[in-house]
OpenMM code with the backbone's topology and positions (N, CA, C; nanometers):
from openmm import Vec3, app, unit

residues = "MET LYS SER ILE SER ALA VAL LYS GLU LYS TYR LEU ALA LEU TYR GLU GLU ALA THR GLY ARG ARG ILE LYS VAL ILE TYR ASP SER ASP MET ILE ASP CYS VAL ARG GLU SER PHE GLU ASN GLN VAL THR VAL ILE GLY GLU VAL VAL TYR SER PRO GLU GLY PHE LYS ARG GLU ILE LYS ALA THR ARG ILE GLU LEU SER GLU GLU ASN GLN LYS LYS ASN VAL ARG PHE THR ASP LEU PHE GLY VAL LEU ALA GLY GLU ALA ARG".split()
positions = [
    Vec3(-0.2626, 0.2175, 0.4488),
    Vec3(-0.1464, 0.2089, 0.5314),
    Vec3(-0.1394, 0.3350, 0.6162),
    Vec3(-0.1048, 0.3177, 0.7455),
    Vec3(-0.1069, 0.4320, 0.8361),
    Vec3(0.0267, 0.4679, 0.8984),
    Vec3(0.1211, 0.3762, 0.9105),
    Vec3(0.2497, 0.4120, 0.9699),
    Vec3(0.3627, 0.3298, 0.9099),
    Vec3(0.4842, 0.3888, 0.9153),
    Vec3(0.6036, 0.3245, 0.8601),
    Vec3(0.7135, 0.3308, 0.9655),
    Vec3(0.7870, 0.2219, 0.9824),
    Vec3(0.9036, 0.2204, 1.0702),
    Vec3(1.0232, 0.1682, 0.9918),
    Vec3(1.1358, 0.2377, 1.0029),
    Vec3(1.2571, 0.1936, 0.9337),
    Vec3(1.3707, 0.1734, 1.0326),
    Vec3(1.3398, 0.1652, 1.1617),
    Vec3(1.4398, 0.1421, 1.2650),
    Vec3(1.4546, -0.0076, 1.2845),
    Vec3(1.5779, -0.0578, 1.2741),
    Vec3(1.6079, -0.2014, 1.2816),
    Vec3(1.5251, -0.2773, 1.1789),
    Vec3(1.4156, -0.3397, 1.2204),
    Vec3(1.3295, -0.4149, 1.1277),
    Vec3(1.2384, -0.3167, 1.0543),
    Vec3(1.2376, -0.3244, 0.9224),
    Vec3(1.1540, -0.2340, 0.8432),
    Vec3(1.0134, -0.2926, 0.8322),
    Vec3(0.9154, -0.2153, 0.8775),
    Vec3(0.7775, -0.2620, 0.8676),
    Vec3(0.6831, -0.1430, 0.8580),
    Vec3(0.5630, -0.1715, 0.8162),
    Vec3(0.4577, -0.0720, 0.8123),
    Vec3(0.3354, -0.1323, 0.8788),
    Vec3(0.2443, -0.0470, 0.9162),
    Vec3(0.1206, -0.0940, 0.9777),
    Vec3(0.0056, -0.0608, 0.8851),
    Vec3(-0.0791, -0.1585, 0.8630),
    Vec3(-0.2014, -0.1328, 0.7888),
    Vec3(-0.3171, -0.1928, 0.8663),
    Vec3(-0.4339, -0.1519, 0.8294),
    Vec3(-0.5541, -0.1972, 0.8995),
    Vec3(-0.6440, -0.2692, 0.8014),
    Vec3(-0.6794, -0.3913, 0.8379),
    Vec3(-0.7626, -0.4740, 0.7517),
    Vec3(-0.8999, -0.4102, 0.7363),
    Vec3(-0.9460, -0.4015, 0.6133),
    Vec3(-1.0733, -0.3357, 0.5836),
    Vec3(-1.1913, -0.4012, 0.6553),
    Vec3(-1.1974, -0.5312, 0.6517),
    Vec3(-1.3143, -0.6036, 0.7054),
    Vec3(-1.3231, -0.5967, 0.8575),
    Vec3(-1.2093, -0.6051, 0.9277),
    Vec3(-1.2117, -0.6143, 1.0736),
    Vec3(-1.1574, -0.4910, 1.1445),
    Vec3(-1.0787, -0.4084, 1.0737),
    Vec3(-1.0171, -0.2927, 1.1370),
    Vec3(-0.8948, -0.3288, 1.2204),
    Vec3(-0.8543, -0.4551, 1.2179),
    Vec3(-0.7373, -0.4992, 1.2955),
    Vec3(-0.6079, -0.4519, 1.2304),
    Vec3(-0.5114, -0.4177, 1.3168),
    Vec3(-0.3787, -0.3742, 1.2717),
    Vec3(-0.2977, -0.4964, 1.2293),
    Vec3(-0.2301, -0.4852, 1.1157),
    Vec3(-0.1438, -0.5924, 1.0664),
    Vec3(-0.0061, -0.5327, 1.0395),
    Vec3(0.0955, -0.5967, 1.0929),
    Vec3(0.2341, -0.5546, 1.0711),
    Vec3(0.2804, -0.6147, 0.9389),
    Vec3(0.3346, -0.5299, 0.8512),
    Vec3(0.3839, -0.5759, 0.7216),
    Vec3(0.5343, -0.5504, 0.7160),
    Vec3(0.6123, -0.6577, 0.7098),
    Vec3(0.7576, -0.6483, 0.7040),
    Vec3(0.7975, -0.6401, 0.5566),
    Vec3(0.8847, -0.5434, 0.5242),
    Vec3(0.9241, -0.5237, 0.3845),
    Vec3(1.0761, -0.5150, 0.3724),
    Vec3(1.1283, -0.5429, 0.2538),
    Vec3(1.2711, -0.5333, 0.2250),
    Vec3(1.3091, -0.3899, 0.1898),
    Vec3(1.4359, -0.3578, 0.2059),
    Vec3(1.4862, -0.2224, 0.1771),
    Vec3(1.4598, -0.1790, 0.0334),
    Vec3(1.4618, -0.2737, -0.0602),
    Vec3(1.4409, -0.2376, -0.2008),
    Vec3(1.2957, -0.1994, -0.2311),
    Vec3(1.2073, -0.2118, -0.1329),
    Vec3(1.0665, -0.1768, -0.1520),
    Vec3(1.0329, -0.0384, -0.0965),
    Vec3(1.1319, 0.0369, -0.0485),
    Vec3(1.1061, 0.1619, 0.0226),
    Vec3(1.0309, 0.2651, -0.0621),
    Vec3(1.0616, 0.2774, -0.1901),
    Vec3(0.9907, 0.3742, -0.2749),
    Vec3(0.8427, 0.3399, -0.2852),
    Vec3(0.8129, 0.2133, -0.3021),
    Vec3(0.6737, 0.1686, -0.3088),
    Vec3(0.6038, 0.1939, -0.1754),
    Vec3(0.6737, 0.1693, -0.0651),
    Vec3(0.6170, 0.1910, 0.0685),
    Vec3(0.5842, 0.3391, 0.0877),
    Vec3(0.6747, 0.4273, 0.0513),
    Vec3(0.6487, 0.5715, 0.0631),
    Vec3(0.5283, 0.6139, -0.0196),
    Vec3(0.5192, 0.5632, -0.1406),
    Vec3(0.4070, 0.5961, -0.2293),
    Vec3(0.2744, 0.5464, -0.1721),
    Vec3(0.2795, 0.4400, -0.0951),
    Vec3(0.1596, 0.3764, -0.0412),
    Vec3(0.1068, 0.4430, 0.0849),
    Vec3(0.1861, 0.5309, 0.1471),
    Vec3(0.1471, 0.5907, 0.2749),
    Vec3(0.0111, 0.6592, 0.2657),
    Vec3(-0.0767, 0.6248, 0.3592),
    Vec3(-0.2134, 0.6760, 0.3693),
    Vec3(-0.2997, 0.6447, 0.2474),
    Vec3(-0.2675, 0.5376, 0.1778),
    Vec3(-0.3479, 0.4910, 0.0652),
    Vec3(-0.3905, 0.3468, 0.0895),
    Vec3(-0.4903, 0.3021, 0.0163),
    Vec3(-0.5282, 0.1614, 0.0215),
    Vec3(-0.4300, 0.0820, -0.0631),
    Vec3(-0.3861, -0.0308, -0.0082),
    Vec3(-0.2881, -0.1129, -0.0779),
    Vec3(-0.3286, -0.2597, -0.0764),
    Vec3(-0.2681, -0.3348, -0.1675),
    Vec3(-0.2754, -0.4801, -0.1681),
    Vec3(-0.1356, -0.5295, -0.1373),
    Vec3(-0.1237, -0.6170, -0.0367),
    Vec3(0.0056, -0.6711, 0.0023),
    Vec3(0.0079, -0.8193, -0.0321),
    Vec3(0.1130, -0.8603, -0.1022),
    Vec3(0.1307, -1.0001, -0.1393),
    Vec3(0.2523, -1.0516, -0.0644),
    Vec3(0.2378, -1.1667, 0.0014),
    Vec3(0.3489, -1.2227, 0.0765),
    Vec3(0.3035, -1.3345, 0.1675),
    Vec3(0.3919, -1.3729, 0.2591),
    Vec3(0.3649, -1.4813, 0.3538),
    Vec3(0.2901, -1.4250, 0.4749),
    Vec3(0.1729, -1.4810, 0.5051),
    Vec3(0.0900, -1.4346, 0.6160),
    Vec3(0.1192, -1.5181, 0.7404),
    Vec3(0.1388, -1.4497, 0.8542),
    Vec3(0.1586, -1.5163, 0.9838),
    Vec3(0.0334, -1.4894, 1.0667),
    Vec3(-0.0266, -1.5955, 1.1206),
    Vec3(-0.1503, -1.5841, 1.1974),
    Vec3(-0.1239, -1.5925, 1.3469),
    Vec3(-0.2092, -1.5275, 1.4253),
    Vec3(-0.2039, -1.5379, 1.5711),
    Vec3(-0.2627, -1.6732, 1.6116),
    Vec3(-0.2422, -1.7167, 1.7376),
    Vec3(-0.3026, -1.8430, 1.7829),
    Vec3(-0.4559, -1.8440, 1.7704),
    Vec3(-0.5164, -1.7250, 1.7729),
    Vec3(-0.6624, -1.7142, 1.7607),
    Vec3(-0.7100, -1.7203, 1.6159),
    Vec3(-0.6163, -1.7203, 1.5200),
    Vec3(-0.6524, -1.7307, 1.3791),
    Vec3(-0.6627, -1.5990, 1.3048),
    Vec3(-0.6185, -1.4897, 1.3678),
    Vec3(-0.6210, -1.3587, 1.3020),
    Vec3(-0.4876, -1.3328, 1.2323),
    Vec3(-0.4922, -1.2574, 1.1220),
    Vec3(-0.3684, -1.2180, 1.0552),
    Vec3(-0.2901, -1.1282, 1.1497),
    Vec3(-0.1643, -1.1645, 1.1771),
    Vec3(-0.0813, -1.0862, 1.2679),
    Vec3(0.0224, -1.0053, 1.1919),
    Vec3(0.0879, -1.0688, 1.0935),
    Vec3(0.1860, -0.9980, 1.0133),
    Vec3(0.1977, -1.0615, 0.8760),
    Vec3(0.2527, -0.9825, 0.7842),
    Vec3(0.2763, -1.0305, 0.6482),
    Vec3(0.4211, -0.9985, 0.6130),
    Vec3(0.4929, -1.0970, 0.5635),
    Vec3(0.6282, -1.0746, 0.5111),
    Vec3(0.6109, -1.0472, 0.3619),
    Vec3(0.6108, -0.9186, 0.3277),
    Vec3(0.5725, -0.8739, 0.1935),
    Vec3(0.6753, -0.9100, 0.0874),
    Vec3(0.6251, -0.9577, -0.0253),
    Vec3(0.7075, -0.9753, -0.1446),
    Vec3(0.6730, -0.8684, -0.2480),
    Vec3(0.5501, -0.8110, -0.2345),
    Vec3(0.5063, -0.7054, -0.3258),
    Vec3(0.3975, -0.6224, -0.2586),
    Vec3(0.4008, -0.4919, -0.2818),
    Vec3(0.2979, -0.4000, -0.2326),
    Vec3(0.2484, -0.3198, -0.3517),
    Vec3(0.1169, -0.3162, -0.3706),
    Vec3(0.0581, -0.2449, -0.4841),
    Vec3(-0.0474, -0.1480, -0.4355),
    Vec3(-0.0524, -0.0305, -0.4975),
    Vec3(-0.1631, 0.0617, -0.4705),
    Vec3(-0.2904, 0.0007, -0.5254),
    Vec3(-0.4007, 0.0198, -0.4545),
    Vec3(-0.5275, -0.0318, -0.5059),
    Vec3(-0.5691, 0.0494, -0.6281),
    Vec3(-0.6552, -0.0072, -0.7099),
    Vec3(-0.7010, 0.0622, -0.8306),
    Vec3(-0.7703, 0.1935, -0.7965),
    Vec3(-0.8384, 0.1988, -0.6822),
    Vec3(-0.9056, 0.3226, -0.6393),
    Vec3(-0.8058, 0.4370, -0.6286),
    Vec3(-0.6904, 0.4116, -0.5653),
    Vec3(-0.5884, 0.5151, -0.5487),
    Vec3(-0.5249, 0.5535, -0.6802),
    Vec3(-0.5043, 0.4581, -0.7681),
    Vec3(-0.4423, 0.4871, -0.8959),
    Vec3(-0.5316, 0.5783, -0.9796),
    Vec3(-0.6623, 0.5642, -0.9655),
    Vec3(-0.7542, 0.6500, -1.0400),
    Vec3(-0.7525, 0.7922, -0.9857),
    Vec3(-0.7293, 0.8099, -0.8548),
    Vec3(-0.7295, 0.9417, -0.7929),
    Vec3(-0.6049, 1.0213, -0.8270),
    Vec3(-0.4939, 0.9545, -0.8437),
    Vec3(-0.3663, 1.0222, -0.8630),
    Vec3(-0.3450, 1.0592, -1.0097),
    Vec3(-0.4125, 1.1636, -1.0541),
    Vec3(-0.3996, 1.2110, -1.1914),
    Vec3(-0.2985, 1.3244, -1.1915),
    Vec3(-0.2000, 1.3157, -1.2789),
    Vec3(-0.1009, 1.4218, -1.2911),
    Vec3(-0.1546, 1.5305, -1.3838),
    Vec3(-0.1050, 1.6509, -1.3654),
    Vec3(-0.1468, 1.7623, -1.4492),
    Vec3(-0.1209, 1.7323, -1.5967),
    Vec3(-0.0068, 1.6722, -1.6264),
    Vec3(0.0274, 1.6427, -1.7659),
    Vec3(-0.0675, 1.5403, -1.8276),
    Vec3(-0.1349, 1.4591, -1.7459),
    Vec3(-0.2311, 1.3622, -1.7978),
    Vec3(-0.3529, 1.4314, -1.8594),
    Vec3(-0.3799, 1.5534, -1.8180),
    Vec3(-0.4979, 1.6255, -1.8652),
    Vec3(-0.4841, 1.6771, -2.0077),
    Vec3(-0.3619, 1.6899, -2.0571),
    Vec3(-0.3441, 1.7433, -2.1912),
    Vec3(-0.4147, 1.6592, -2.2970),
    Vec3(-0.4100, 1.5280, -2.2857),
    Vec3(-0.4787, 1.4410, -2.3808),
    Vec3(-0.6291, 1.4574, -2.3729),
    Vec3(-0.6819, 1.4721, -2.2521),
    Vec3(-0.8263, 1.4904, -2.2330),
    Vec3(-0.8704, 1.6246, -2.2900),
    Vec3(-0.7981, 1.7295, -2.2561),
    Vec3(-0.8358, 1.8635, -2.3033),
    Vec3(-0.8215, 1.8773, -2.4540),
    Vec3(-0.7191, 1.8159, -2.5097),
    Vec3(-0.6983, 1.8224, -2.6558),
    Vec3(-0.8142, 1.7572, -2.7278),
    Vec3(-0.8678, 1.6491, -2.6738),
    Vec3(-0.9803, 1.5801, -2.7369),
    Vec3(-1.1069, 1.6637, -2.7357),
    Vec3(-1.1264, 1.7437, -2.6305),
    Vec3(-1.2452, 1.8272, -2.6204),
    Vec3(-1.2375, 1.9478, -2.7134),
    Vec3(-1.1154, 1.9911, -2.7457),
    Vec3(-1.0991, 2.1115, -2.8276),
    Vec3(-1.1361, 2.0881, -2.9736),
    Vec3(-1.1423, 1.9640, -3.0152),
    Vec3(-1.1692, 1.9335, -3.1571),
    Vec3(-1.3109, 1.9478, -3.1943),
] * unit.nanometer
topology = app.Topology()
chain = topology.addChain("A")
for resn in residues:
    res = topology.addResidue(resn, chain)
    for name in ("N", "CA", "C"):
        topology.addAtom(name, app.Element.getBySymbol(name[0]), res)
């Protein structure tokens, strides 16, 4: 995800991996925390897809946004290391 807009209609812009095309993703206000967490990360968006007359994905009305597994593996908190380090000390 590369940009977020919260003026009038709330939406974000993401770029499809396969084609590089920009897709507008419309989200509800209750999804704002997830949207912020997703900024500049790879995401999976679940919702209703709207296609252009040419057959390309134009927008998605999101019902759920999830960080991809790749991003979840990268985001290790400092406190997560205590279990790893404790195991090595034995």
